[in-house]
C-alpha positions in Angstrom: 0.0 0.0 0.0 2.9 2.4 0.4 1.8 3.2 3.9 5.3 4.1 5.1 5.7 6.5 2.2 2.7 8.5 3.4 4.1 8.7 6.9 7.8 9.1 6.4 8.2 10.5 2.9 9.8 9.3 -0.3 8.0 7.6 -3.1 7.1 4.1 -4.2 9.1 2.1 -6.7 6.8 0.6 -9.4 8.3 -2.2 -11.4 6.8 -3.2 -14.7 7.7 -6.3 -16.7 8.7 -5.4 -20.3 5.4 -6.7 -21.6 3.3 -4.4 -19.4 5.6 -1.5 -20.1 5.1 -2.1 -23.8 1.3 -2.1 -23.5 1.5 1.3 -21.8 3.9 2.6 -24.4 1.7 1.3 -27.2 -1.2 3.1 -25.6 0.7 6.4 -25.8 1.6 6.6 -22.1 5.0 7.9 -21.1 6.6 7.3 -17.7 5.6 10.8 -16.7 1.9 10.0 -17.7 2.0 6.9 -15.5 3.6 8.8 -12.6 0.9 11.5 -12.9 -1.9 8.9 -13.0 -0.6 7.0 -10.0 -0.2 10.2 -8.1 -3.7 11.4 -8.8 -5.4 8.0 -8.2 -3.3 6.1 -5.6 -4.4 7.2 -2.1 -4.4 5.8 1.4 -7.7 6.5 3.1 -7.6 8.6 6.3 -9.6 5.8 8.0 -6.7 3.4 7.4 -4.4 5.3 9.8 -4.5 4.9 13.6 -5.3 8.2 15.3 -1.8 8.7 16.7 -0.4 8.5 13.2 -2.8 11.1 11.9 -2.0 13.4 14.8 1.7 12.9 14.5 3.6 12.1 11.4 1.0 12.8 8.7 -0.4 16.1 9.9 3.0 17.5 10.9 5.2 16.1 8.2 2.8 16.5 5.3 0.3 19.2 6.3 -0.3 20.4 2.7 -1.1 16.9 1.6 -3.4 16.3 4.5 -6.6 18.1 3.3 -9.5 16.5 5.2 -10.4 14.6 8.3 -13.1 12.8 6.4 -12.5 9.0 6.8 -12.9 8.4 3.0 -10.6 11.1 1.9 -7.3 10.0 0.6 -3.7 11.0 1.1 -1.3 10.6 -1.9 1.4 8.0 -1.7 4.1 10.5 -2.5 4.6 14.3 -2.1 4.7 14.7 -5.9 4.5 12.6 -9.1 8.3 13.0 -9.5 8.9 11.0 -6.4 7.2 7.9 -7.9 10.0 5.8 -9.4 9.2 3.6 -12.4 11.5 0.7 -13.5 11.2 -1.8 -16.2 12.8 -5.1 -15.3 12.9 -8.7 -16.5 13.2 -11.7 -14.3 15.4 -14.7 -14.9 15.1 -16.0 -18.4 15.2 -19.8 -18.7 16.9 -21.3 -21.7 16.9 -24.9 -22.8 
């Protein structure tokens, strides 16, 4: 979920396999487009945090990102789209 990113800062690392990266590229999406989409849509609900976390780290470390006390409102996983890192990687290839 990226819960620690919300509390402590930094951004998530998203790893795509080459096939999925190609699907996105074929659809006209750049890495920046994917970062922006993830930033806008990937949120952790306020209700997912224990009260002490809301009163401490989140409200004090990220006050501009914390915009509502409503339990269904969401907090972004990173402070900006640029903090979301995207990597394309392949696993071990078997040959016979």
